[in-house]
C-alpha positions as a Markdown table, in Angstrom:
| # | Residue | x | y | z |
|---|---|---|---|---|
| 1 | Met | 0.1 | 0.0 | -0.1 |
| 2 | Asp | 1.5 | 3.3 | -1.0 |
| 3 | Lys | 1.8 | 6.0 | 1.7 |
| 4 | Asp | -0.4 | 8.3 | -0.4 |
| 5 | Arg | -3.2 | 6.2 | -0.3 |
| 6 | Ile | -2.5 | 6.4 | 4.0 |
| 7 | Glu | -2.3 | 10.0 | 3.9 |
| 8 | Gly | -5.1 | 10.4 | 1.5 |
| 9 | Ser | -7.8 | 8.2 | 3.7 |
| 10 | Ala | -6.0 | 10.0 | 7.1 |
| 11 | Lys | -6.7 | 13.6 | 5.2 |
| 12 | Gln | -10.5 | 12.1 | 4.7 |
| 13 | Val | -11.5 | 11.5 | 8.3 |
| 14 | Ser | -10.0 | 14.3 | 9.2 |
| 15 | Gly | -11.6 | 16.5 | 6.3 |
| 16 | Lys | -14.8 | 15.5 | 7.1 |
| 17 | Val | -14.1 | 16.0 | 11.3 |
| 18 | Lys | -13.9 | 19.8 | 10.5 |
| 19 | Glu | -16.9 | 19.5 | 8.3 |
| 20 | Thr | -19.4 | 18.2 | 11.3 |
| 21 | Val | -17.7 | 20.2 | 14.0 |
| 22 | Gly | -17.7 | 23.4 | 11.4 |
| 23 | Lys | -21.7 | 22.6 | 10.6 |
| 24 | Ala | -22.2 | 22.4 | 14.5 |
| 25 | Leu | -20.9 | 25.1 | 15.6 |
| 26 | Gly | -21.6 | 27.0 | 12.9 |
| 27 | Asp | -18.8 | 28.7 | 11.1 |
| 28 | Ala | -19.3 | 28.2 | 7.1 |
| 29 | Lys | -14.7 | 28.6 | 7.1 |
| 30 | Leu | -14.0 | 25.6 | 9.5 |
| 31 | Gln | -16.8 | 23.8 | 7.2 |
| 32 | Ala | -15.3 | 24.7 | 3.5 |
| 33 | Asp | -11.5 | 23.9 | 5.0 |
| 34 | Gly | -12.8 | 20.2 | 6.0 |
| 35 | Lys | -14.5 | 20.0 | 2.7 |
| 36 | Ala | -11.6 | 20.8 | 0.7 |
| 37 | Asp | -9.8 | 18.4 | 3.2 |
| 38 | Val | -11.5 | 15.3 | 2.3 |
| 39 | Ile | -11.2 | 16.6 | -2.1 |
| 40 | Lys | -7.7 | 16.4 | -1.5 |
| 41 | Gly | -7.5 | 13.6 | 0.4 |
| 42 | Lys | -10.1 | 11.9 | -1.9 |
| 43 | Val | -7.1 | 13.0 | -5.3 |
| 44 | Gln | -4.4 | 11.9 | -2.6 |
| 45 | Asn | -5.8 | 8.5 | -1.9 |
| 46 | Ala | -6.7 | 8.0 | -5.8 |
| 47 | Ile | -3.4 | 8.3 | -7.0 |
| 48 | Gly | -1.5 | 6.0 | -4.8 |
| 49 | Ser | -3.7 | 4.0 | -5.9 |
| 50 | Leu | -2.7 | 4.5 | -9.6 |
| 51 | Lys | 0.9 | 4.0 | -7.8 |
| 52 | Asp | -0.2 | 0.5 | -6.5 |
| 53 | Asn | -1.7 | -0.6 | -9.5 |
| 54 | Leu | 1.6 | 0.8 | -11.7 |
| 55 | Arg | 3.6 | -1.7 | -9.3 |
| 56 | Glu | 1.7 | -4.3 | -10.0 |
| 57 | Val | 2.5 | -4.5 | -14.0 |
| 58 | Lys | 5.8 | -3.9 | -13.6 |
């Protein structure tokens, strides 16, 4: 498993937490930051998955 997949998953989780806390507190900026982190995490996870697949092909 590529480290990007691990870091991406962690980013998604922390982003979801930020988003939930932002929603609970009514903090639109924190909520938006959380959504952005989730998206970044998904992209990073996809890159890690691609790297894993390329290693398997070799």
